[in-house]
C-alpha positions in Angstrom: 25.4 -8.1 -20.9 29.2 -8.9 -22.1 28.2 -6.3 -25.0 27.7 -3.8 -22.8 30.6 -4.2 -20.4 28.3 -5.2 -17.7 27.0 -2.0 -17.3 23.0 -1.4 -17.5 23.5 2.5 -18.4 25.3 1.2 -21.5 22.1 -0.3 -22.7 19.7 1.5 -25.1 16.9 3.3 -23.0 13.6 3.6 -24.4 11.8 6.7 -23.5 8.5 6.1 -23.4 5.4 8.4 -22.8 3.6 7.6 -19.9 0.3 5.7 -20.3 1.5 4.3 -23.7 -1.1 2.3 -25.8 -0.1 -1.7 -26.5 -0.3 -0.6 -30.2 2.9 1.8 -29.8 4.7 -1.1 -28.2 4.0 -3.1 -31.3 4.6 -0.8 -33.5 7.5 1.3 -32.5 9.3 -0.6 -29.2 9.4 -4.0 -30.6 11.3 -3.0 -34.0 13.9 -1.7 -31.7 14.3 -4.5 -29.0 14.3 -6.7 -32.5 16.9 -4.7 -33.6 18.9 -4.7 -30.5 17.8 -7.8 -28.4 18.0 -5.7 -25.4 16.7 -2.8 -24.6 16.1 -0.8 -21.1 13.0 0.8 -20.3 13.3 3.9 -17.4 11.2 5.2 -16.1 9.1 2.0 -16.4 6.4 2.6 -14.3 2.9 3.7 -15.8 4.9 3.6 -19.1 1.7 1.4 -20.1 -2.0 2.6 -20.5 -4.4 1.4 -17.7 -6.9 -0.1 -20.8 -5.2 -2.3 -22.8 -6.7 -5.7 -25.2 -7.6 -8.9 -22.8 -4.6 -10.7 -23.7 -2.3 -8.0 -22.6 -4.3 -7.6 -19.2 -4.2 -11.1 -18.3 -0.5 -11.0 -18.8 0.1 -8.3 -16.2 -1.4 -10.0 -13.9 0.4 -13.1 -14.7 3.8 -11.5 -14.2 2.9 -8.8 -11.5 0.6 -11.8 -9.3 2.1 -14.9 -10.4 5.8 -14.6 -12.1 7.4 -12.0 -9.8 8.5 -13.3 -6.5 10.8 -11.8 -4.1 14.0 -12.6 -3.5 14.8 -15.6 -1.3 16.2 -13.7 2.1 13.3 -11.5 1.8 10.7 -14.4 1.3 12.4 -16.9 4.1 12.1 -13.6 6.5 8.3 -13.3 5.4 7.6 -16.6 5.8 8.7 -16.2 9.6 7.2 -13.2 10.5 4.0 -14.4 9.5 4.0 -17.7 11.4 5.4 -15.8 14.5 2.3 -13.5 13.6 -0.4 -16.2 13.3 1.2 -17.8 16.5 0.8 -14.6 18.2 -3.2 -14.2 16.9 -3.3 -17.6 18.9 -6.8 -15.9 20.4 -8.5 -15.3 17.0 -7.0 -18.8 15.1 -4.1 -17.5 13.8 -6.1 -14.0 12.4 -4.7 -10.7 12.4 -5.3 -7.5 10.7 -2.9 -5.5 9.1 -2.9 -1.8 9.5 -0.6 0.4 6.9 0.3 3.5 8.9 2.0 6.3 6.7 3.4 8.8 9.9 6.7 9.0 8.8 8.7 12.6 8.9 9.1 12.7 5.3 5.3 11.7 5.0 4.2 14.2 7.7 6.3 16.9 5.9 5.3 16.6 2.6 1.5 16.9 3.4 2.1 20.1 5.0 -0.2 19.3 7.3 -0.2 20.6 11.1 -0.1 18.5 14.1 -0.3 21.0 17.1 3.6 20.8 17.7 3.9 24.3 17.7 7.1 25.7 17.2 8.9 23.1 17.3 7.1 20.7 15.0 6.8 23.7 12.2 10.9 24.0 12.8 11.2 20.2 12.2 9.0 20.0 9.0 10.3 23.2 7.3 14.2 21.3 7.7 12.9 18.5 6.3 10.6 19.7 3.6 13.8 22.0 2.8 16.2 18.4 2.5 13.6 16.1 0.8 12.1 19.0 -1.7 14.5 21.8 -2.1 12.5 25.0 -2.6 9.2 23.0 -3.9 7.3 24.5 -0.9 8.7 28.0 -0.4 8.6 29.2 -3.9 7.3 32.8 -4.9 3.5 32.6 -5.0 3.0 29.1 -3.4 0.2 28.7 -0.6 -0.4 26.2 1.6 -3.6 25.8 3.7 -3.1 23.0 6.2 -7.1 23.3 6.9 -8.0 23.1 3.6 -5.8 19.8 3.0 -7.1 18.1 6.1 -10.7 18.7 5.0 -10.2 16.9 1.6 -8.7 14.0 3.7 -5.1 14.5 2.3 -3.4 14.5 5.7 -2.0 11.1 7.0 -3.8 9.7 10.2 -1.7 9.5 13.1 -1.7 6.9 14.9 -4.0 8.1 18.0 -6.6 8.5 15.3 -6.1 5.1 13.7 -6.9 3.9 17.3 -9.3 5.4 17.7 -11.2 4.8 13.9 -10.1 0.6 14.9 -11.8 1.0 18.2 -14.9 2.7 16.9 -15.1 0.6 14.1 -15.2 -2.5 16.8 -11.7 -3.8 17.2 -11.3 -4.6 20.8 -7.7 -4.8 23.0 -7.6 -8.3 22.2 -7.1 -7.8 18.5 -3.9 -9.0 16.9 -2.7 -5.7 14.9 0.3 -6.1 12.5 1.6 -2.4 12.0 3.2 -1.5 8.4 5.2 1.7 8.5 8.7 3.5 8.4 10.2 5.1 11.1 7.4 6.7 13.0 7.4 10.6 13.3 8.3 11.3 17.2 7.1 7.5 17.6 7.8 7.3 21.7 5.1 10.2 22.0 3.0 9.5 19.0 2.8 5.6 19.2 1.9 5.4 23.1 -1.9 5.7 22.5 -2.2 3.5 19.3 0.1 0.7 21.8 -2.6 1.4 24.7 -5.6 1.0 22.5 -4.1 -2.2 21.4 -1.2 -3.9 23.5 -0.9 -7.0 21.2 0.3 -4.9 18.5 3.2 -6.2 16.3 5.7 -4.9 13.5 8.5 -6.6 11.7 10.5 -5.2 14.1 8.9 -6.5 17.5 8.6 -9.8 15.5 12.0 -10.4 14.5 15.6 -10.3 16.2 18.2 -7.3 15.5 20.3 -10.0 13.6 17.9 -11.1 11.3 16.8 -7.6 10.2 20.4 -6.2 9.8 20.4 -7.5 6.3 17.3 -5.5 5.4 17.7 -2.3 7.7 19.1 0.0 5.4 16.9 -0.9 2.4 14.1 0.8 2.7 12.6 -1.2 -0.2 13.8 -4.7 1.1 11.9 -3.4 4.5 8.7 -2.5 2.7 8.7 -6.0 1.1 8.5 -7.9 4.8 5.5 -5.7 5.5 3.8 -6.3 2.1 4.1 -10.1 2.5 2.9 -9.9 6.3 0.2 -7.7 5.0 -1.2 -10.1 2.3 -2.0 -12.8 4.5 -3.8 -11.0 7.0 -7.6 -11.3 7.5 -8.2 -8.0 6.8 -6.1 -4.8 5.6 -6.6 -1.0 6.8 -4.9 1.6 4.4 -5.0 5.0 5.7 -3.4 6.6 2.9 -3.0 6.2 -0.9 0.5 5.2 -2.8 1.4 2.2 -4.9 1.8 -0.1 -1.9 -1.8 -0.2 -0.9 -2.8 -0.1 -4.2 -1.0 -3.0 -5.3 -1.7 -4.8 -2.6 -5.0 -4.3 -2.2 -4.9 -5.6 -5.7 -3.0 -8.4 -5.2 -5.2 -10.0 -2.4 -8.3 -9.6 -4.4 -6.5 -11.6 -7.2 -5.3 -13.9 -4.4 -8.9 -14.6 -2.6 -11.0 -14.4 -5.6 -11.8 -10.9 -5.1 -13.2 -10.7 -1.4 -10.1 -10.3 0.5 -11.5 -7.6 3.3 -10.2 -4.2 3.0 -10.7 -1.3 5.0 -10.1 2.3 3.2 -11.8 4.8 5.4 -13.5 8.1 4.4 -10.8 10.5 5.1 -13.0 13.4 4.3 -15.6 12.1 6.8 -13.4 11.2 9.7 -11.5 14.8 9.3 -15.1 16.1 10.1 -15.7 13.7 13.0 -12.4 13.8 14.6 -12.8 17.7 14.5 -15.7 18.0 16.1 -15.5 18.9 19.8 -19.6 18.2 20.5 -19.4 14.4 19.0 -19.6 12.0 21.5 -18.4 8.2 21.7 -21.7 6.9 20.8 -22.1 8.5 17.8 -18.4 8.5 17.0 -18.9 5.1 16.9 -21.9 4.7 15.1 -20.6 6.8 12.3 -17.2 4.2 12.3 -19.3 1.4 12.4 -21.5 2.5 9.3 -17.9 3.3 7.3 -16.5 -0.5 7.8 -20.0 -1.3 7.2 -19.8 -0.1 3.6 -16.1 -1.2 3.1 -17.4 -4.7 3.8 -20.6 -4.3 1.7 -18.4 -3.8 -1.0 -17.7 -7.1 -2.2 -16.0 -7.8 -5.8 -14.9 -4.4 -7.1 -14.8 -4.6 -10.8 -12.4 -2.8 -12.6 -13.9 0.3 -14.7 -12.5 2.6 -17.3 -8.9 4.5 -16.2 -8.7 2.2 -13.3 -5.4 0.2 -12.5 -5.3 -3.8 -13.5 -2.9 -3.5 -10.4 -5.7 -2.6 -8.1 -8.5 -3.8 -9.6 -7.6 -6.9 -11.6 -11.4 -8.0 -11.6 -12.7 -9.0 -14.5 -9.4 -9.0 -16.7 -7.6 -11.4 -15.0 -10.5 -13.3 -12.8 -13.1 -14.4 -14.5 -12.3 -17.9 -17.5 -14.8 -16.6 -20.1 -14.0 -19.9 -22.2 -12.7 -23.6 -21.1 -9.8 -24.2 -22.7 -8.4 -27.5 -24.0 -6.2 -27.9 -20.9 -9.6 -27.8 -18.4 -9.9 -31.0 -16.9 -14.1 -32.1 -17.3 -15.9 -32.3 -14.1 -18.0 -35.6 -13.6 -21.1 -35.7 -11.9 -23.3 -38.5 -10.6 
């Protein structure tokens, strides 16, 4: 870094097309790396094709699931939160379920969904969209149809909907839940029904003191890292919205637990139909939700298909040992 005045922006930035092949890296990027000895690739995410030679795929998993570690302050507090969560799950032998809830204001605004907040909600969302994505949602010809967005399963689930879904899937009010999320939109109002249904619900804010969280509070990525760690070691992980966090976490858990991690990924199109049906009774709703949970549990080991992410589906590329190595210890039987 002395060559560049310890300034990363002075380092040569290699602009790479998204989803480039491994051949491109060997033929084009490697010569420049040899020449410069140090290069920068920014942006970095999705710069390599989902599908690559087996040795490259194994290397990606080795880096992502073995080599990369959170910094010591994050790892230390994460271990403390996991320990406290297990203590609060004593009735279930230290087992808890983790729910990733995406109902922050920016998420609600970006979705363009309507949550019956009337004129006040519309004004708040219009302001949030303009601050976060100036002009993106108001340009000429832009048509937003909240009803269609919801029926396509694109709306973030509300805390109430998450609570109904979990109770319908068979989780009772003694279930220990860890809720991973940012600042929930209108949390005092929207979180009340979820907390009533699951009084043992915990968050990083309830498990840690203000002093413990102080070094992380103003950094959303550090706070997300704490959530990620606690979710990783849950008995069941429930994802309610897409994004890098749940996709990487599902892959990480599949890798750690030999492909048999328990994940609930609800069909949000079906949920929208069920929740919006004014004539459906609780027994009927619960039957549908139990079937949805059974479908998630029945999937077992999910194999990677072409054009799917190795980080979400590490099997079979990173989890199947096809050949014995010289370092393998023989198994002796009598």
